[in-house]
C-alpha positions as a printed Julia matrix, in Angstrom:
226×3 Matrix{Float64}:
  23.1   -47.52  -14.4
  22.55  -43.86  -13.63
  20.0   -42.52  -11.18
  17.2   -40.03  -11.16
  16.58  -38.44   -7.7
  13.3   -36.65   -7.06
  14.14  -34.05   -4.53
  11.89  -32.37   -1.95
  12.86  -28.75   -1.6
  11.8   -26.08    0.99
   8.31  -24.5     0.62
   9.62  -21.29    2.24
  12.27  -21.72    4.87
  15.56  -22.88    3.38
  16.49  -24.66    6.73
  13.83  -27.22    5.91
  15.91  -28.89    3.25
  17.39  -32.27    4.46
  21.15  -33.07    4.78
  20.68  -35.89    2.3
  19.06  -33.56   -0.31
  21.96  -31.11   -0.04
  24.52  -34.02   -0.38
  22.7   -35.47   -3.44
  22.42  -31.94   -5.02
  26.26  -31.65   -4.67
  26.99  -35.03   -6.09
  24.82  -35.13   -9.27
  25.91  -34.24  -12.73
  22.75  -32.43  -13.65
  19.92  -30.63  -11.88
  16.56  -30.53  -13.72
  14.18  -28.02  -12.28
  10.78  -26.27  -12.76
  12.46  -22.82  -12.68
  16.17  -22.45  -12.91
  16.0   -18.96  -11.34
  14.4   -20.25   -8.22
  16.55  -23.27   -7.98
  19.73  -21.38   -8.59
  18.89  -19.35   -5.48
  18.55  -22.62   -3.35
  21.75  -24.06   -4.82
  23.68  -20.78   -4.24
  22.55  -20.59   -0.68
  24.28  -24.01   -0.12
  27.21  -23.09   -2.31
  26.29  -25.81   -4.86
  27.57  -25.42   -8.41
  26.08  -27.75  -10.94
  24.66  -27.68  -14.54
  21.02  -26.96  -14.7
  18.19  -27.75  -17.06
  14.64  -26.38  -17.2
  12.0   -28.99  -16.86
   8.52  -27.27  -16.31
   4.98  -28.29  -17.05
   5.09  -26.59  -20.52
   8.13  -28.46  -21.71
   8.38  -31.5   -19.43
   8.05  -34.1   -22.18
  10.81  -32.43  -24.32
  12.93  -31.82  -21.28
  12.54  -35.45  -20.14
  14.25  -36.53  -23.44
  17.27  -34.5   -22.47
  17.39  -35.96  -18.96
  17.08  -39.46  -20.45
  20.06  -38.66  -22.72
  22.13  -37.61  -19.62
  21.01  -40.71  -17.7
  22.07  -42.96  -20.7
  25.51  -41.32  -20.7
  25.9   -42.36  -17.07
  25.1   -39.02  -15.48
  23.24  -38.93  -12.24
  20.38  -36.32  -12.21
  18.33  -34.64   -9.58
  14.85  -33.1   -10.29
  13.47  -30.34   -8.08
  10.19  -28.26   -8.5
   9.87  -24.7    -7.38
   9.01  -25.66   -3.77
   7.9   -28.81   -2.06
   7.82  -32.35   -3.37
   7.67  -32.8    -7.2
   4.59  -34.24   -8.86
   2.2   -32.91   -6.08
   0.58  -30.09   -8.11
   3.99  -29.68   -9.68
   5.78  -31.21  -12.66
   7.86  -34.25  -12.22
   5.7   -37.19  -12.82
   6.21  -37.49  -16.61
   9.88  -37.29  -16.04
   9.92  -39.99  -13.24
   7.77  -42.29  -15.41
  10.0   -41.87  -18.46
  13.23  -42.59  -16.57
  11.63  -45.74  -14.91
  10.44  -47.02  -18.16
  13.82  -46.54  -19.59
  15.2   -48.85  -16.87
  16.92  -46.25  -14.64
  16.48  -46.06  -10.83
  14.13  -43.31   -9.73
  14.76  -42.53   -6.09
  12.81  -40.18   -3.83
  14.64  -37.93   -1.52
  11.71  -36.99    0.97
  11.41  -33.4     1.94
   8.97  -30.58    2.62
   5.37  -30.74    1.33
   2.73  -28.15    1.94
   0.2   -31.16    1.92
   1.81  -33.04    4.79
   2.76  -29.83    6.65
  -0.82  -28.68    6.65
  -2.2   -32.0     7.71
   0.11  -32.14   10.69
  -1.29  -28.96   12.21
  -4.9   -29.26   10.98
  -6.31  -30.83   13.95
  -8.37  -33.27   11.76
  -8.96  -36.89   12.65
  -9.61  -38.14    9.18
  -8.19  -41.54    8.31
  -8.62  -40.83    4.65
  -7.48  -37.63    2.91
  -7.96  -36.6    -0.71
  -5.25  -34.49   -2.18
  -6.99  -32.24   -4.78
  -4.5   -29.55   -5.37
  -5.85  -26.61   -7.36
  -9.51  -26.48   -8.34
 -10.74  -25.05  -11.61
 -10.81  -21.28  -11.63
 -14.18  -21.41  -13.26
 -16.87  -20.71  -10.51
 -19.31  -23.52  -11.77
 -16.75  -26.25  -12.07
 -15.06  -25.23   -8.69
 -18.27  -25.33   -6.74
 -19.43  -28.56   -8.29
 -16.15  -30.36   -7.52
 -16.31  -28.97   -4.01
 -19.8   -30.38   -3.47
 -18.33  -33.88   -4.53
 -15.37  -33.61   -2.17
 -17.41  -32.35    0.77
 -19.94  -35.08    0.35
 -17.27  -37.74    1.13
 -16.4   -39.0     4.51
 -12.78  -38.23    3.69
 -11.07  -34.98    4.25
  -9.37  -33.08    1.39
  -6.55  -30.65    0.95
  -6.82  -27.86   -1.68
  -4.24  -25.28   -2.87
  -5.5   -21.72   -3.78
  -3.97  -18.49   -4.93
  -4.54  -15.21   -2.86
  -6.65  -13.88   -5.76
  -9.34  -16.58   -5.35
  -9.14  -17.76   -1.85
 -12.11  -15.74   -0.78
 -14.23  -17.15   -3.51
 -13.25  -20.64   -2.57
 -14.1   -20.02    1.15
 -17.38  -18.43    0.18
 -18.27  -21.58   -1.87
 -17.27  -23.89    1.03
 -19.36  -21.89    3.62
 -22.39  -21.89    1.21
 -22.15  -25.72    0.85
 -21.62  -26.24    4.67
 -21.12  -23.19    6.82
 -20.17  -25.27    9.9
 -17.72  -27.61    8.27
 -14.38  -27.58   10.03
 -11.49  -26.3     7.99
  -7.8   -25.19    8.62
  -6.29  -22.64    6.32
  -2.5   -22.21    6.12
  -0.99  -19.15    4.65
   2.69  -18.6     3.83
   3.61  -21.82    5.48
   7.17  -21.9     6.99
   7.75  -18.38    5.99
   7.94  -15.13    8.19
   4.33  -14.26    8.05
   2.87  -17.81    8.26
  -0.6   -17.93    9.65
  -3.08  -20.68   10.53
  -6.83  -20.37   10.91
  -9.03  -23.16   12.2
 -12.71  -23.33   12.72
 -16.08  -23.49   11.06
 -16.01  -22.5     7.37
 -18.16  -19.33    7.95
 -15.84  -18.21   10.93
 -12.67  -18.45    8.86
 -14.23  -16.81    5.91
 -15.25  -13.81    8.18
 -11.74  -13.52    9.62
 -10.13  -13.44    6.12
 -12.72  -11.09    4.73
 -11.69   -8.49    7.24
  -8.19   -8.25    5.77
  -7.66   -5.41    3.16
  -5.85   -7.95    0.95
  -4.8   -11.6     0.83
  -1.01  -12.21    0.58
   0.82  -15.49   -0.08
  -0.1   -18.83   -1.19
  -2.9   -20.8     0.68
  -3.35  -24.39    1.58
  -6.86  -25.49    2.88
  -7.71  -28.67    4.78
 -11.55  -29.39    4.65
 -12.64  -32.15    7.18
 -14.73  -35.05    6.09
 -18.47  -34.87    6.13
 -18.7   -36.61    9.49
 -16.55  -34.12   11.41
 -17.78  -30.54   12.35
């Protein structure tokens, strides 16, 4: 029976892709991906030519049927989101579930993840970490959820866009100005940057910049660690 491979792809630096991921991408009959244009750049970099299929959050259920059809015909398929590991704030979960329910092997090909990358340099000592991904853009809902997360003993990891990161940090500082956080920006890319310290201190540093560039990942320590 054919196999669906869930591929972890670079979050920035193309050198972070694994040898195994490249070999599987070369061997499969079809690559389903969140954005064919972005994945094409990755495939072209490694001189991989393979049929592609768009499978993004807006059409994941529909695209999953096409993938299942390919699997039923004996074709091996790889799935890759835009960057990082699929199904972590990215599409992929519905496809993996559908393929598994249809009796196909669904095999992970571990690779880059902003979540694990940030944890490795955060300096936190938490045994339990909650992955929250993106919070609601609505101020009230965002701050309410932050209060819940920051009341726990566990740490949490949040993703945020450059357009709302200062609002997010302001909310964190208002809830607990001394809470230890680590902010990663443009991770693995040329201008990557990491800021660590009390929430109010990190907010002050970022507030001095004329503009916020790149995608942000934030680690917030558990309630016991300051």
